[in-house]
C-alpha positions in Angstrom: -27.3 57.3 90.2 -28.8 54.0 91.1 -26.2 52.2 89.0 -23.4 54.1 90.6 -24.5 53.4 94.2 -25.1 49.8 93.3 -21.6 49.5 91.8 -19.8 51.0 94.8 -22.0 48.9 97.1 -21.2 45.7 95.2 -17.4 46.4 95.4 -17.5 47.2 99.1 -19.6 44.1 99.9 -17.3 41.8 97.9 -14.2 43.4 99.4 -15.4 43.1 103.0 -16.6 39.5 102.5 -13.2 38.4 101.1 -11.4 40.4 103.8 -13.3 38.6 106.6 -12.6 35.3 105.0 -8.8 35.8 104.7 -7.3 33.0 106.9 -3.7 34.4 107.2 -1.4 37.2 106.5 -0.5 35.9 103.0 -4.2 35.9 102.0 -4.5 39.4 103.4 -1.6 40.6 101.2 -3.3 39.1 98.1 -6.5 40.9 99.1 -4.7 44.2 99.5 -3.1 43.9 96.0 -6.5 42.9 94.5 -8.4 45.9 95.9 -6.0 48.6 97.1 -3.0 47.9 94.9 -1.8 50.0 91.9 -3.9 47.8 89.6 -6.6 47.0 92.1 -10.3 47.4 91.7 -10.5 50.8 93.5 -7.7 52.2 91.4 -9.5 51.0 88.3 -12.7 52.8 89.4 -10.7 56.0 90.0 -9.1 55.8 86.6 -12.5 55.2 84.9 -13.8 58.6 86.1 -11.4 60.5 83.9 -13.9 60.8 81.0 -16.8 62.0 83.2 -17.9 65.7 83.4 -16.1 67.7 86.1 -18.9 67.9 88.7 -19.7 64.2 88.4 -16.0 63.3 88.5 -15.6 65.2 91.7 -18.6 63.6 93.4 -17.8 60.0 92.3 -14.1 60.5 93.0 -14.8 61.6 96.6 -17.0 58.5 97.1 -14.4 56.2 95.6 -11.7 57.7 97.9 -13.9 57.3 100.9 -14.4 53.7 100.0 -10.7 53.2 99.6 -10.0 54.8 103.0 -12.7 52.6 104.7 -11.3 49.4 103.1 -7.7 50.4 104.1 -8.8 50.9 107.7 -10.7 47.5 107.6 -7.5 45.9 106.2 -5.4 47.3 109.1 -7.9 46.0 111.7 -8.0 42.6 110.1 -4.2 42.4 110.1 -4.1 43.3 113.8 -6.7 40.6 114.6 -4.8 37.9 112.7 -1.5 38.8 114.4 -3.1 38.7 117.8 -4.7 35.3 117.0 -1.4 34.0 115.8 0.4 35.2 118.9 -2.3 33.6 121.1 -1.9 30.2 119.3 1.9 30.4 119.8 1.5 31.2 123.5 -1.1 28.5 123.9 0.9 25.8 122.1 4.4 26.6 123.4 5.8 24.9 126.4 8.3 26.8 128.6 10.4 24.9 131.0 11.6 27.6 133.5 14.2 25.2 134.9 16.2 25.2 131.7 19.2 27.5 131.5 19.0 30.5 129.2 20.5 30.7 125.8 24.3 31.2 125.9 25.5 34.7 125.0 28.7 35.2 123.0 31.5 36.6 125.2 34.4 38.7 124.1 37.9 38.3 125.3 41.1 40.3 125.6 42.9 41.4 122.5 46.0 39.2 121.8 48.3 42.2 122.4 46.7 42.9 125.7 47.0 39.2 126.6 50.7 39.2 125.8 51.3 42.5 127.6 49.7 41.2 130.7 51.8 38.1 130.6 55.0 40.1 130.2 54.1 42.5 133.0 53.1 39.6 135.3 56.4 38.0 134.6 58.4 41.1 135.8 56.0 41.7 138.7 56.9 38.3 140.0 60.5 39.3 139.8 60.0 42.4 142.0 59.4 45.1 139.4 56.6 47.7 139.8 54.4 48.8 136.8 54.3 52.5 136.1 53.1 54.6 133.2 54.2 57.8 131.4 52.8 60.3 128.9 52.4 59.4 125.2 52.8 63.1 124.2 56.4 63.7 125.3 58.9 66.5 125.4 62.0 66.4 123.3 64.1 66.6 126.4 62.9 63.3 127.9 62.6 61.5 124.6 66.0 62.5 123.3 68.1 65.0 125.2 68.1 63.3 128.6 68.9 60.0 127.0 72.1 61.3 125.5 70.6 62.0 122.0 71.1 65.8 121.4 69.6 67.6 118.5 72.5 67.0 116.1 73.1 63.3 117.1 72.9 60.8 114.2 71.1 58.4 116.5 68.0 60.4 116.1 67.7 58.9 112.7 66.9 55.6 114.4 63.5 57.0 115.5 61.3 58.4 112.8 59.6 61.0 114.9 56.1 62.4 114.8 56.4 66.0 115.9 53.6 68.0 117.5 52.9 71.4 115.7 54.2 73.5 118.6 57.2 75.7 118.5 59.3 77.2 121.2 62.5 79.2 120.6 62.4 78.2 116.9 62.3 74.5 117.8 59.6 71.8 118.1 60.1 70.3 121.5 56.9 68.3 121.7 56.4 64.9 120.0 54.6 61.6 120.1 57.1 59.4 122.1 59.1 57.1 119.9 59.9 54.7 122.7 59.1 54.2 126.3 62.7 55.0 127.4 61.8 58.6 128.4 60.3 57.1 131.6 63.8 56.0 132.7 64.5 59.7 133.4 61.1 60.5 134.7 61.1 57.7 137.2 64.6 58.5 138.5 63.8 62.2 138.8 60.8 61.3 141.1 62.4 58.4 143.1 65.4 57.4 145.1 67.2 54.1 144.6 66.6 51.2 144.6 64.3 51.4 141.6 62.8 48.5 139.7 60.0 49.4 137.3 58.6 48.3 134.0 56.7 50.8 131.9 54.2 49.7 129.3 52.7 52.0 126.6 52.1 52.8 123.0 54.9 54.4 120.9 54.7 56.1 117.5 57.0 56.2 114.5 56.6 58.1 111.2 57.3 55.2 108.9 55.5 53.0 106.4 53.8 49.8 107.4 54.8 46.4 106.3 54.6 42.8 107.7 57.1 43.6 110.5 56.6 47.4 111.0 53.7 49.6 112.0 53.4 53.3 112.8 52.1 52.5 116.2 53.1 49.6 118.5 53.3 48.7 122.2 56.5 48.6 124.1 57.6 47.7 127.6 60.6 49.5 129.1 62.4 48.0 132.1 64.7 49.8 134.6 66.6 48.7 137.7 69.0 50.9 139.6 70.7 50.1 142.9 74.1 49.6 144.4 76.1 46.8 142.9 73.8 46.0 140.0 75.9 44.3 137.3 75.6 42.8 133.8 75.1 39.4 135.4 71.9 40.7 137.0 70.7 41.9 133.6 71.5 38.6 131.9 69.9 36.6 134.6 66.7 38.8 134.6 66.3 38.5 130.8 67.0 34.8 130.7 64.4 34.2 133.3 61.9 36.4 131.3 62.6 34.4 128.1 62.1 31.1 129.8 58.8 32.2 131.4 57.4 33.6 128.2 58.7 31.2 125.6 59.3 28.1 127.7 62.0 26.7 130.0 63.5 24.7 127.1 64.5 27.8 125.2 68.2 28.7 124.8 69.2 32.3 125.2 72.2 34.2 123.8 73.4 37.8 124.1 75.2 39.8 121.5 76.6 43.4 121.4 74.4 46.2 120.1 74.3 50.0 120.3 71.8 52.3 122.1 72.8 55.8 123.1 71.4 55.5 126.7 73.2 52.3 127.7 76.8 51.2 127.9 77.5 48.5 127.0 74.4 47.7 124.9 73.3 44.2 123.9 70.4 42.3 122.4 68.7 39.2 123.7 68.1 36.2 121.3 66.4 32.9 121.8 67.0 29.8 119.7 64.4 29.4 116.9 61.6 27.3 118.1 60.6 26.3 114.6 63.9 24.8 113.4 65.5 24.2 116.8 68.5 26.4 115.9 69.3 24.6 112.6 68.3 27.7 110.5 65.1 28.5 108.7 63.2 31.4 107.0 61.8 32.6 110.3 65.2 33.1 112.0 67.0 34.2 108.8 68.8 30.9 108.7 70.8 32.0 111.7 69.2 29.7 114.2 68.4 32.6 116.6 65.6 35.2 116.9 66.1 38.6 118.3 63.7 39.5 121.2 64.7 42.8 122.7 67.5 45.4 123.3 69.1 46.1 126.7 72.2 47.3 128.4 73.7 49.0 131.5 72.3 52.5 132.1 74.9 55.0 131.0 76.6 56.8 134.0 75.8 60.2 132.5 72.0 59.5 132.8 72.4 58.5 136.4 74.5 61.6 137.1 72.0 63.9 135.4 69.2 63.0 137.8 71.5 63.8 140.8 72.5 60.2 141.7 76.1 59.1 142.2 77.2 57.0 139.3 80.1 55.7 141.3 77.7 54.3 143.9 74.7 53.4 141.8 74.5 51.3 138.7 71.6 49.9 136.8 70.3 48.2 133.7 67.5 48.9 131.2 65.7 46.9 128.5 63.0 47.5 126.0 60.8 45.2 123.9 58.0 45.4 121.4 54.9 43.5 122.6 53.7 42.9 119.0 57.0 41.1 118.2 56.6 38.9 121.3 53.0 38.1 120.3 54.0 37.3 116.8 56.7 34.9 117.9 54.5 33.2 120.5 51.6 32.6 118.1 53.5 32.2 114.8 52.0 35.3 113.2 53.9 36.7 110.1 52.2 40.1 109.7 52.0 42.7 112.5 49.2 44.5 110.7 46.8 41.7 111.5 46.6 42.8 115.1 44.9 46.1 114.3 42.9 45.2 111.2 39.8 44.5 113.4 39.2 41.2 111.6 37.1 39.1 113.9 38.2 35.9 112.1 41.7 36.6 113.2 41.0 37.9 116.7 38.6 35.1 117.7 41.5 32.6 117.5 43.1 34.0 120.7 
């Protein structure tokens, strides 16, 4: 019994002396491994009790466990004291100049599509257009029927539609809008001429993605209806838009195109800013880059909202903001805009 008490007393005395002498956290870690670790002295004592009789093993095991708990508590207190002493030295030795500015914090910025969209809207606002918005979940009537695209019209194949799982009279009249043109009818139903609006918003297509196509993108629809509006007004508006967005040195050209809701229809092109109109890969060796589609509002659409097509005429146009951004910044893959890669986004 004397030998046992002396053994525990010697271990505890040695452990506490070395613990009090530990100068830093690294030394404390070494002490913990030496005494409380899986191969430490306390663990060795506990393992050495396995061959003793049961009663003696219980008594000595309890004593060894108490010693282990006491040393663990002492270790925690010593750690706290060393950390407090370290913090006090840091505070005492550090100098703080309260007149210095704080550390700069990283700031975010607008997404490149948002930047381009705002530039486009600002351009048309300066020309007298008002910005309005419409629903992204749209009725078949506004998305197709009211725009002269009935159920059996082949032009519906131009828009790969995402239908909503909702049926009425055997049909599915609700969908995710495929373009922002439905707002032409919505605006005219709720207004009286003159009307000059641009409608931004997301549109959706059921199609595969590639460098120039995505299942979701942003469009801006424009509409102007008044007495005496002509094709010259449309061409002048779009030419001014192209010069403000792409630079006053850009050349513009118009060519015929087909859209069911305008007559006549056309597309706006600008001369390729990479090759100067000589022809390159970007412009398909044509020297021109297509920007948007446009045309004079079809008289049937004007008549369907209760206006007199003999008195009122108008023009409409629609553009993809991603395409505008790709051309402005020289980006060759539309998917980069929505890949959430900060290395790409931080460039804008």
